[in-house]
C-alpha positions in Angstrom: -18.0 -7.9 37.4 -17.4 -5.8 40.5 -16.7 -2.2 39.7 -13.8 -0.9 41.8 -14.6 2.0 44.1 -13.2 5.4 43.2 -13.2 5.0 39.3 -15.0 7.9 37.7 -15.4 6.4 34.3 -17.2 9.4 32.9 -14.1 11.5 33.5 -11.9 9.1 31.5 -11.5 9.2 27.7 -11.2 6.7 24.9 -11.1 7.0 21.1 -14.8 7.9 20.9 -15.0 10.3 23.9 -16.2 9.6 27.4 -15.4 6.2 28.8 -18.8 6.1 30.7 -19.8 3.2 28.4 -16.9 1.0 29.4 -18.3 -0.5 32.6 -21.4 -1.7 30.8 -19.3 -3.4 28.1 -17.1 -5.0 30.6 -20.1 -6.5 32.3 -21.5 -7.7 29.0 -18.3 -9.8 28.5 -19.9 -12.3 31.1 -23.1 -12.6 29.1 -22.5 -15.0 26.2 -25.2 -13.5 24.0 -23.6 -10.0 24.3 -19.9 -10.9 24.8 -18.7 -10.8 21.2 -20.2 -7.4 20.4 -18.9 -6.1 23.7 -15.4 -7.3 23.0 -15.4 -5.8 19.6 -16.6 -2.4 20.9 -14.0 -2.4 23.6 -11.3 -3.1 21.1 -12.5 -0.3 18.9 -12.8 2.3 21.7 -9.8 1.4 23.8 -7.3 0.5 21.1 -8.8 1.9 17.9 -5.8 2.4 15.7 -3.2 2.5 18.4 -0.8 5.3 19.0 -1.6 5.9 22.7 -2.6 4.3 25.9 -5.2 6.6 27.5 -6.8 6.6 31.0 -9.6 4.4 30.0 -7.1 1.7 29.0 -5.4 1.9 32.4 -8.7 1.6 34.3 -10.1 -1.2 32.1 -6.9 -3.4 31.9 -7.5 -5.3 35.3 -11.0 -6.2 34.2 -9.9 -7.3 30.7 -7.3 -9.6 32.2 -9.6 -11.0 34.8 -12.2 -11.8 32.2 -9.6 -13.3 29.9 -8.6 -15.6 32.7 -12.2 -16.7 33.5 -13.0 -20.0 31.8 -16.7 -19.0 31.7 -16.1 -16.1 29.4 -16.6 -16.9 25.7 -14.4 -14.2 24.2 -11.1 -14.8 26.1 -9.0 -15.0 22.8 -10.4 -11.6 21.7 -9.6 -10.0 25.1 -6.1 -11.4 25.1 -5.6 -9.9 21.7 -6.7 -6.5 23.0 -4.5 -6.8 26.0 -1.5 -7.6 23.8 -2.3 -4.7 21.5 -2.4 -2.3 24.4 0.8 -3.6 25.9 2.5 -3.3 22.6 1.6 0.3 22.4 2.7 0.8 26.0 6.1 -0.4 25.1 6.6 1.6 21.9 4.8 5.0 21.9 6.3 8.1 23.3 5.7 8.5 27.1 3.6 11.6 26.6 1.0 9.4 24.9 0.8 7.0 27.9 -1.6 7.7 30.7 -0.2 7.7 34.3 -0.4 4.4 36.1 -0.1 2.2 33.0 3.3 0.6 33.9 2.1 -0.4 37.4 -1.2 -1.7 36.1 0.4 -3.7 33.4 2.9 -5.2 35.9 0.1 -6.3 38.1 -1.7 -7.9 35.2 1.3 -10.2 34.3 0.9 -12.7 37.2 -2.8 -13.2 36.1 -1.7 -14.0 32.6 1.1 -16.4 33.4 -1.1 -19.4 34.3 -2.8 -19.0 30.9 0.3 -20.5 29.3 -1.1 -23.8 30.6 -4.8 -23.2 29.6 -6.6 -26.2 28.0 -7.3 -24.0 24.9 -4.4 -23.7 22.4 -5.8 -20.4 21.2 -5.7 -19.0 24.7 -2.2 -20.2 25.2 -1.1 -18.7 21.9 -2.6 -15.3 22.6 -1.3 -15.4 26.2 2.2 -15.9 24.9 1.7 -12.9 22.5 0.6 -10.7 25.4 3.4 -11.9 27.8 5.9 -11.2 25.1 5.2 -7.5 25.9 6.0 -7.9 29.6 9.4 -6.3 29.3 9.6 -5.1 32.9 9.0 -8.7 34.1 11.2 -10.3 31.4 13.1 -12.7 33.6 10.0 -14.1 35.3 8.1 -14.5 32.0 11.1 -16.2 30.3 11.2 -18.8 33.1 7.5 -19.4 32.6 7.8 -19.7 28.8 10.6 -22.2 29.0 8.7 -24.2 31.6 5.9 -24.5 29.1 8.1 -25.3 26.1 8.6 -29.0 26.8 4.9 -29.5 27.5 3.6 -27.7 24.5 2.6 -29.9 21.6 0.8 -27.4 19.3 3.3 -26.1 16.7 1.7 -22.7 16.4 1.8 -22.2 20.2 5.4 -23.3 20.3 6.2 -20.7 17.6 4.5 -18.0 19.6 6.5 -18.9 22.7 9.8 -18.6 20.8 8.7 -15.4 19.1 7.7 -13.9 22.5 11.1 -14.8 23.9 13.0 -12.4 21.5 12.0 -9.0 22.9 12.0 -10.4 26.4 15.6 -11.5 26.1 16.5 -8.0 24.9 15.1 -6.7 28.2 16.2 -9.6 30.5 18.8 -9.6 33.3 19.7 -12.9 34.9 17.8 -15.0 32.3 19.4 -13.3 29.2 22.3 -15.7 28.6 20.4 -18.9 29.3 17.6 -17.8 27.0 20.0 -16.9 24.2 21.6 -20.4 24.6 18.2 -22.0 24.2 17.4 -19.9 21.1 20.6 -20.9 19.5 19.9 -24.5 20.3 16.6 -24.2 18.5 18.3 -23.1 15.3 19.9 -26.5 15.0 18.9 -29.2 12.5 17.1 -31.3 15.2 14.5 -28.6 15.7 11.6 -28.4 13.2 11.6 -25.9 10.3 9.1 -23.5 11.9 11.0 -23.6 15.2 14.3 -22.9 13.6 13.0 -19.9 11.6 11.2 -18.7 14.8 14.4 -18.9 16.7 16.2 -16.7 14.1 13.3 -14.2 14.4 13.6 -14.2 18.2 17.4 -13.9 18.1 17.2 -10.9 15.8 14.8 -9.3 18.3 16.9 -10.2 21.2 20.1 -8.9 19.7 18.9 -5.8 17.7 21.5 -4.3 15.4 23.8 -7.3 15.6 23.6 -9.2 12.3 25.0 -12.7 12.4 26.1 -14.9 9.5 24.5 -17.9 11.1 21.1 -16.5 10.4 21.6 -16.8 6.7 22.9 -20.4 7.0 19.9 -21.4 9.1 17.4 -19.8 6.8 18.9 -21.2 3.6 19.2 -24.7 5.2 15.5 -24.7 6.3 14.1 -23.3 3.0 16.1 -25.4 0.6 15.6 -28.6 2.6 11.9 -28.2 3.4 9.6 -29.9 0.8 6.7 -27.5 1.3 7.9 -24.6 3.4 6.0 -22.0 1.4 4.5 -20.4 4.4 8.0 -19.8 5.8 9.6 -18.2 2.8 8.5 -14.6 3.2 9.1 -14.5 6.9 12.4 -16.2 6.6 13.8 -14.2 3.7 13.0 -11.0 5.6 15.5 -12.0 8.3 18.3 -11.6 5.8 17.8 -7.9 5.4 21.4 -7.1 6.0 22.7 -9.6 3.4 21.2 -8.7 0.0 23.4 -11.0 -2.0 22.6 -14.0 0.1 18.9 -13.1 0.0 18.8 -12.7 -3.7 20.7 -15.9 -4.3 18.4 -17.8 -2.0 15.2 -16.5 -3.6 16.5 -17.4 -7.0 17.2 -21.0 -5.9 13.8 -21.3 -4.2 12.1 -20.3 -7.5 13.2 -23.7 -8.7 12.2 -25.6 -5.5 10.2 -28.8 -5.9 7.5 -27.6 -3.5 4.6 -25.7 -5.2 4.0 -23.5 -2.1 7.7 -22.8 -1.7 7.9 -21.6 -5.3 4.9 -19.4 -4.7 6.5 -18.0 -1.6 9.7 -17.4 -3.6 7.7 -15.6 -6.3 6.3 -13.2 -3.7 9.7 -12.7 -2.2 11.1 -12.0 -5.7 8.3 -9.4 -6.2 9.3 -7.7 -3.0 13.0 -7.6 -4.1 12.2 -6.4 -7.6 9.9 -3.8 -6.2 12.6 -2.4 -4.0 15.9 -2.8 -5.8 16.6 -2.0 -9.5 19.6 -4.2 -9.4 17.4 -7.2 -8.6 16.0 -7.2 -12.1 18.9 -8.9 -13.9 19.5 -11.1 -10.8 15.9 -12.4 -10.4 13.8 -11.8 -13.4 15.1 -14.8 -15.5 14.3 -17.2 -12.7 10.8 -15.6 -12.3 10.3 -15.9 -16.1 11.1 -19.7 -15.9 7.9 -20.0 -13.7 5.8 -19.1 -16.7 6.0 -22.9 -17.4 5.2 -23.8 -13.7 2.9 -26.8 -13.4 0.8 -24.8 -10.9 -1.6 -22.4 -12.7 -1.5 -19.8 -9.9 2.3 -19.7 -10.1 2.2 -19.1 -13.8 -0.2 -16.3 -13.2 2.0 -14.8 -10.5 5.1 -15.0 -12.7 3.3 -13.2 -15.5 2.2 -10.6 -13.0 5.8 -10.0 -11.8 7.0 -9.7 -15.4 4.3 -7.2 -16.1 5.2 -5.2 -13.1 8.7 -4.9 -14.4 7.5 -3.4 -17.7 10.0 -3.2 -20.5 12.5 -5.4 -18.6 10.2 -8.3 -19.5 10.8 -7.9 -23.3 13.1 -10.9 -23.5 10.1 -13.1 -22.6 7.6 -11.4 -24.8 7.3 -14.4 -27.1 6.3 -16.7 -24.2 3.9 -14.1 -22.9 2.3 -13.7 -26.3 1.9 -17.5 -26.5 0.0 -17.4 -23.2 -2.7 -15.0 -24.4 -5.0 -17.7 -25.8 -6.4 -21.0 -24.7 -3.9 -23.0 -26.7 -0.9 -21.4 -25.0 -2.5 -21.0 -21.5 -5.6 -22.9 -20.4 -6.0 -21.0 -17.1 -8.0 -17.9 -18.0 -6.7 -15.6 -15.2 -3.1 -16.4 -16.2 -4.1 -15.5 -19.8 -5.3 -12.1 -18.5 -2.1 -11.4 -16.6 0.1 -12.5 -19.5 -1.8 -10.1 -21.8 -1.3 -7.3 -19.3 2.4 -8.2 -19.0 2.7 -8.1 -22.8 1.1 -4.7 -22.9 3.4 -3.4 -20.1 6.4 -4.6 -22.0 5.5 -2.4 -24.9 5.0 -5.4 -27.3 2.5 -4.5 -30.1 1.1 -8.1 -30.1 -1.0 -7.0 -27.1 -3.4 -5.0 -29.3 -5.2 -7.6 -31.2 -6.0 -9.8 -28.1 -7.1 -6.8 -26.2 -9.4 -5.8 -29.1 -11.0 -9.2 -28.9 -11.5 -8.9 -25.2 -13.2 -5.5 -25.7 -15.5 -7.0 -28.2 -16.3 -10.2 -26.4 -18.3 -11.3 -23.3 -15.3 -12.1 -21.1 -13.2 -9.0 -20.6 -10.9 -10.4 -17.9 -10.1 -6.9 -16.5 -11.7 -4.9 -13.7 -13.5 -1.6 -14.0 -11.8 -0.3 -10.9 -8.2 0.1 -9.7 -6.8 -1.4 -6.5 -4.1 0.4 -4.5 -3.7 -2.0 -1.6 -0.2 -3.0 -0.4 0.9 -6.6 -0.8 1.0 -9.1 -3.6 -2.7 -9.9 -4.2 -3.5 -11.3 -7.6 -6.8 -9.4 -8.0 -8.1 -8.5 -11.4 -6.1 -5.9 -13.3 -7.6 -2.5 -14.0 -9.0 -2.0 -17.5 -8.2 1.7 -17.7 -4.7 1.2 -16.4 -4.1 -1.5 -19.0 -5.5 0.5 -21.9 -4.3 3.9 -20.8 -0.7 3.6 -22.0 -1.7 2.0 -25.3 -2.4 5.2 -27.3 -0.1 3.9 -30.1 -2.6 1.1 -30.7 -5.7 3.4 -30.7 -6.5 2.5 -34.3 -6.9 -1.2 -33.4 -8.6 -0.7 -30.0 -11.0 2.2 -30.7 -13.6 0.3 -32.8 -14.4 -2.3 -30.1 -13.9 0.2 -27.3 -16.5 2.5 -28.9 -18.9 -0.4 -29.4 -18.5 -1.4 -25.8 -19.0 2.2 -24.7 -22.3 2.4 -26.6 -23.4 -0.9 -24.9 -22.1 -0.1 -21.4 -24.2 -1.9 -18.8 -23.1 0.1 -15.8 -21.6 3.3 -14.6 -18.5 1.5 -13.6 -18.0 0.1 -17.0 -18.6 3.5 -18.7 -16.2 5.2 -16.3 -13.4 2.7 -16.9 -13.7 3.1 -20.7 -13.9 6.9 -20.5 -10.8 7.0 -18.2 -8.9 4.9 -20.9 -9.9 7.5 -23.5 -8.9 10.4 -21.3 -5.4 8.9 -21.2 -5.3 8.8 -25.0 -6.1 12.5 -25.3 -6.6 13.8 -28.9 -6.1 10.2 -30.3 -9.5 9.4 -28.8 -11.3 11.9 -31.0 -13.2 9.2 -33.0 -15.1 8.4 -29.8 -16.5 11.9 -29.3 -20.0 11.0 -30.1 -20.1 8.1 -27.7 -18.7 10.3 -25.0 -21.2 13.1 -25.7 -23.9 10.5 -25.2 -22.5 9.7 -21.8 -23.2 13.2 -20.7 -26.8 12.1 -20.2 -25.8 9.3 -17.8 -24.3 8.9 -14.4 -20.9 8.6 -16.1 -21.1 12.3 -17.2 -18.2 13.4 -15.1 -15.7 11.0 -16.7 -17.1 11.6 -20.2 -16.5 15.3 -19.6 -12.9 14.6 -18.5 -12.3 12.6 -21.7 -13.8 15.2 -23.9 -11.6 17.9 -22.3 -8.5 15.7 -22.9 -9.4 15.3 -26.6 -9.5 19.0 -27.0 -10.6 21.1 -30.0 -12.3 18.2 -31.9 -14.4 17.5 -28.9 -15.1 21.2 -28.2 -16.5 21.6 -31.8 -19.1 18.9 -31.2 -20.0 18.9 -27.5 -23.3 20.5 -26.3 -22.0 23.3 -24.2 -25.3 24.2 -22.7 -25.8 20.6 -21.5 -22.3 20.5 -20.0 -22.9 23.9 -18.3 -26.2 22.7 -16.9 -24.5 19.6 -15.4 -22.4 21.8 -13.1 -25.6 23.0 -11.4 -27.4 19.7 -11.6 -24.9 16.8 -11.5 -25.8 13.1 -11.3 -27.4 12.2 -8.0 -25.1 11.2 -5.2 -21.9 12.6 -6.8 -20.9 15.4 -4.5 -17.5 15.7 -6.2 -19.1 16.1 -9.7 -19.6 19.9 -9.8 -16.0 20.8 -9.4 -14.8 18.2 -11.8 -17.4 19.2 -14.4 -16.5 22.9 -13.9 -12.9 22.2 -14.6 -13.7 20.1 -17.7 -16.1 22.8 -18.9 -13.4 25.4 -18.7 -10.8 23.3 -20.5 -13.3 22.5 -23.3 -14.8 26.0 -23.8 -12.2 28.4 -22.5 -14.8 29.8 -20.2 -13.5 29.4 -16.7 -16.0 31.7 -15.0 -18.1 28.8 -13.7 -15.1 27.1 -12.2 -13.8 30.3 -10.7 -17.1 31.1 -9.1 -17.5 27.6 -7.7 -13.9 26.9 -6.6 -12.1 30.2 -5.9 -13.9 30.8 -2.6 -12.0 27.8 -1.3 -8.6 29.2 -2.1 -7.8 29.9 1.5 -9.0 26.5 2.8 -5.9 24.8 4.2 -7.5 21.3 3.9 -8.3 21.3 0.3 -7.7 24.1 -2.2 -6.2 22.0 -5.0 -9.1 22.7 -7.4 -9.1 26.5 -6.7 -5.4 26.6 -7.4 -5.9 24.6 -10.6 -8.3 27.2 -11.8 -5.8 30.0 -11.2 -3.1 28.1 -13.1 -5.4 27.5 -16.0 -6.3 31.2 -16.1 -2.7 32.0 -16.7 -1.9 35.7 -16.8 -5.5 36.5 -16.0 -4.9 35.1 -12.5 -2.4 37.8 -11.7 -4.6 39.4 -9.0 -4.2 36.2 -7.0 -0.4 36.0 -7.3 0.4 37.5 -3.9 -2.0 35.1 -2.2 -0.3 32.2 -4.0 3.1 33.4 -2.9 2.0 33.5 0.7 0.7 29.9 0.4 3.8 28.7 -1.3 5.9 29.9 1.7 3.7 27.8 4.1 3.8 24.5 2.2 6.9 22.4 2.7 6.1 19.7 0.2 3.5 17.3 -1.3 0.7 18.2 -3.6 -0.1 21.6 -2.1 3.4 22.9 -2.9 3.1 21.4 -6.4 -0.3 22.9 -7.2 0.5 26.4 -5.8 3.9 26.5 -7.4 2.5 25.4 -10.8 -0.3 28.0 -10.7 2.1 30.8 -9.7 4.5 29.9 -12.5 1.7 29.7 -15.1 0.5 33.1 -14.0 3.8 35.0 -13.8 6.1 32.9 -16.0 8.8 33.3 -13.3 10.5 30.0 -12.5 12.9 31.6 -10.1 10.3 32.2 -7.4 8.8 28.7 -7.4 11.7 26.5 -8.1 13.2 26.7 -4.6 9.9 25.5 -3.1 9.5 22.7 -5.7 13.1 21.5 -5.2 12.5 21.5 -1.4 9.3 19.5 -2.0 11.2 16.7 -3.8 14.5 16.5 -2.1 13.2 14.6 1.0 12.1 11.8 -1.3 15.5 11.2 -3.0 16.0 8.5 -0.3 12.6 6.9 -0.9 8.9 7.2 -0.5 8.2 9.4 -3.5 4.5 9.8 -4.2 2.6 10.8 -7.3 2.9 14.4 -6.3 6.7 14.1 -6.4 6.5 12.7 -9.9 4.2 15.5 -11.0 6.6 18.0 -9.5 9.5 16.5 -11.4 7.4 16.9 -14.6 6.7 20.5 -13.7 10.4 21.2 -13.2 11.0 19.9 -16.7 8.3 22.2 -18.1 9.9 25.2 -16.4 13.2 24.4 -18.1 16.6 26.0 -17.5 15.3 28.1 -14.6 14.9 24.8 -12.7 18.6 24.2 -12.7 18.7 23.9 -8.8 16.7 20.6 -9.2 19.5 18.9 -11.2 21.2 17.1 -8.2 17.9 15.7 -7.0 16.9 14.6 -10.5 20.2 12.8 -10.9 19.8 11.2 -7.5 16.5 9.8 -8.5 18.1 8.1 -11.5 21.3 7.0 -9.8 19.6 5.2 -6.9 19.6 1.4 -6.7 16.8 1.3 -4.1 13.7 2.6 -5.9 12.8 6.0 -4.4 9.1 5.2 -4.3 6.8 3.3 -1.9 7.7 -0.4 -1.8 5.6 -3.4 -1.2 3.0 -3.4 -3.9 2.6 -4.0 -7.7 2.8 -0.3 -8.3 6.4 0.1 -7.0 8.1 -0.6 -10.3 5.6 1.1 -12.6 5.8 4.3 -10.4 9.6 4.1 -10.4 9.5 3.8 -14.2 7.3 6.9 -14.4 9.5 8.8 -12.0 12.7 7.9 -14.0 11.1 8.9 -17.3 10.0 12.2 -15.8 13.5 12.8 -14.4 15.2 12.0 -17.7 12.9 14.4 -19.6 13.4 17.1 -16.9 17.2 16.8 -17.1 17.1 17.2 -20.9 14.9 20.2 -20.6 16.7 21.8 -17.7 20.4 21.1 -18.5 20.4 19.4 -21.9 21.7 16.1 -20.3 20.9 12.9 -22.2 20.5 10.1 -19.7 
């Protein structure tokens, strides 16, 4: 690689600082034994997480493109992916985040990329199409090149990428706009393949933003209902009907009964997305989802049970079928059994207790010791603590095997999950106090202390206070979070909050993390009065989220005056009436209910949470409906406490 004269790489910046390391990595792209690592390092430093195009990107782009076009380079696909990512950012981030010279450098790179549409490697052609789809300033020329390649291309995935690339290019084209639109509409016809037809709809939507067309729905429905195994298309295609919910819901319902196994699975995922976003989707889609509990494909039965469980009490009409699936006779596929049992528990059916007790006492638990918070519709193991936590009404049945398992716990993870379940049960977990006290001698001491604090006086009468106090100063190795958690638990169990105050109150002014300090003040109650003015000052600086909640709660518990905290708390939840409510919003709603009539200004927001059809929480994961259920329950209780409304 020839380094151009006049580039002072050391003066340029990338995500990790000086770009002085970039020339060496660019040279390494030509050495096969070093190329893969160099390409990965370039991606991390030049693109990182996106959001800008800095000077190092501008300087490096010509060399990235030249290497991607060189048949001797072994990482051409990786480099084209990086080029496409940088060009994507260049088209979409604010101009202030784009270094001078990017537009001219990107325009000069396009002619080097165009011949790659005819490269012998399908992967190179595919990635080249992706990158060229970002060449908006050269849209006409690139469209001509894409359509020249189209009749020659035989690889379906590359053909799809060509069509997809055409969409945003058409939106920015001049002379080629109308001819390209005609081609895309032709590709929606029945003579084109299923993937091409869906790809054409995707491209047309990008080419004509904000202009819905009834023809999109007809094409999508025709493709999906007619394709024997179009499962991979379902989620993509259904998304294109965003503007037409009735059509989308009806199509998903029909696809749930499709003869293709993969199509039914795709429809189940699409149904989960609809149910997780719209409350009105429950009566429209849940019966069709429940029918898949008898699907011949085991994974589809599992997924159907997972969707029903997500929907909680709405799944009660199918509780008998779920109960029948909790043993080998009713469901031979063990993971589907697990999900059916969880769904039965989520529906509030008491028949969940006995099978869960058997699981706790057996070798195969079927539930994970950890919780997963990722987006999407993964069918990972369900969390043990999240399954058992809401089942306090069945503590009498579940406690004996749970206590036995706690005594025999083989790992810190197992002990933690069991202790977290008992924490959720509060005083009902009192029979397990001795087992929890024993955990204070293990690496699970933090979670045992939390559970003991939740149990309350019965635990306080038994716990070794000296041992618990000593743990604050000498926590389990490697648990940097433990002292503050243990100090809080110690204060709740003993009433002695001096250790927590000494440890945590020095961080009260820390803008990045004073939750624990504020918690201590709230638990001090009237004794925290000397800090009230500092809390008032903090409340005025927090516009929402957990800081406003914690500060507002502490100030109210200290002064008993709802009038001075309610405005800030209402301001913290109002932006989420339209969606995106977090756990902090839910906790704030609970706090408003605890404050009572003084929280009257919150009534409009509380009603709005309940009246919405689109769930005002984060969408796109298994937690959407459960979190919406919790929010609604909190809003109903708050309305009763604040205004006496029964909803």
